[in-house]
Phi, psi and omega in degrees: 000126183268338182285142174289142180265122184246115179280138178231111179295143180271159160275157168251111185225154179270127174238115189071239182255358189236152176280142178229145168271124190214148174226139178299140182303324185295329177288318178297316180298318181291323177296322181281307186275318183283315181266347179072028182253178174255107183290139176229118184280135180255114182295149181273073182262343181067028183251108186293330177296316178294324178297315180297322178294319180297320182298338178295340182260353191260148175250354178187161177227131175248118177267112186275168171286174182194154173292341183275160179249149173297133179296132190293343178295342179289340179234018177073024180272166177292159180304144178294157174290153178303136179094354178292134181276125177238165179218080185303326180291324176293316177305316183290344178265308189284323185296312173291327180301317181303314181294322177295315181301314181293322179299322184268357178072035177269132179305141187223130174232124178250139180231127175054256177302322178299322175299317179289323181296316180299315180300317180292315182300332183259007172106014178270180180233159180238148161279134177276335181219085185305319185296346180261001181272131179305129177088352179255149183273174175275113184259009180286157180290159175295141176283109186202152172271358181261110185296328178296324177291322179299322184262012179290156176306134187240328180199170180268144167242143177257129180279144175291131181300130180081003181276181182295314181299318178297320180291319181293326189253338187071016183245167178259351180179182183198165171270134181228162174281173184205113184220054183212153170238348168272153179198176183289122171266315177216125177293140176295153174304137178092356176260135177245126179299141178245339180202148178232145171286173182299333180270004179095353180297136178292127183245348176203150176208164172237159175267117196303308188251029180296150180284343181212184177309125178210103193213152180208149179228150179277334181275190186242084179289342181290338182291113179046050185305329185291345179264355191236114182301323179295314178299317179300319181296318180296311182289328176296314180298318178296313180299320178298319179295321179294320179292323176296320177297317180295319179297320179294320180293333183280352182284000000 
């Protein structure tokens, strides 16, 4: 098999009366088409032994977004408000998975919840309601029944000079979508910001001393990635790292 295998952790969600392990189609499509990999879904079982076994087959890991939030006890935050959607099984899967992936030098890309999970797994903190923080804007999506409107460009991000995004694109910034109300309160040790929103909120970062590609964004590059040069650049870089990992494993 020549394609790199890209693991994507699932949410555990109720559909009808029963629980399902599920990943949004757009993440699977982007892993296949944007990164050029073979997606492999990782069930949210919270079993570290199974995770270690699964990692033996993977050339990369994509942490997708989700409607659920990381439970705040993982970063020492106050209890969530009533009605907040959580996914304890996903937390129990992704947080240890992130540390394993970095330890083994497997390429890692985090998107939205995945961006927040990496920060938490490595010791950072989150704002639970960005729009209520003095000086920060409302980063939630537009209230609409039109999904294209929800994922439309919402604000500008500025790339850090000399960073990966600037290098991949040759640009100083871009317009991105915005569908979140949690955000970075404090970057974990070892994370370097790669992009900021107009209000200063960190919107992308890299892991400074990672053994392989380790990058995350708060926005959603997977949404119609084929129409967006920035999204294409992110998935191309991730895919190249996954293929390099596969080539190395094949020796």
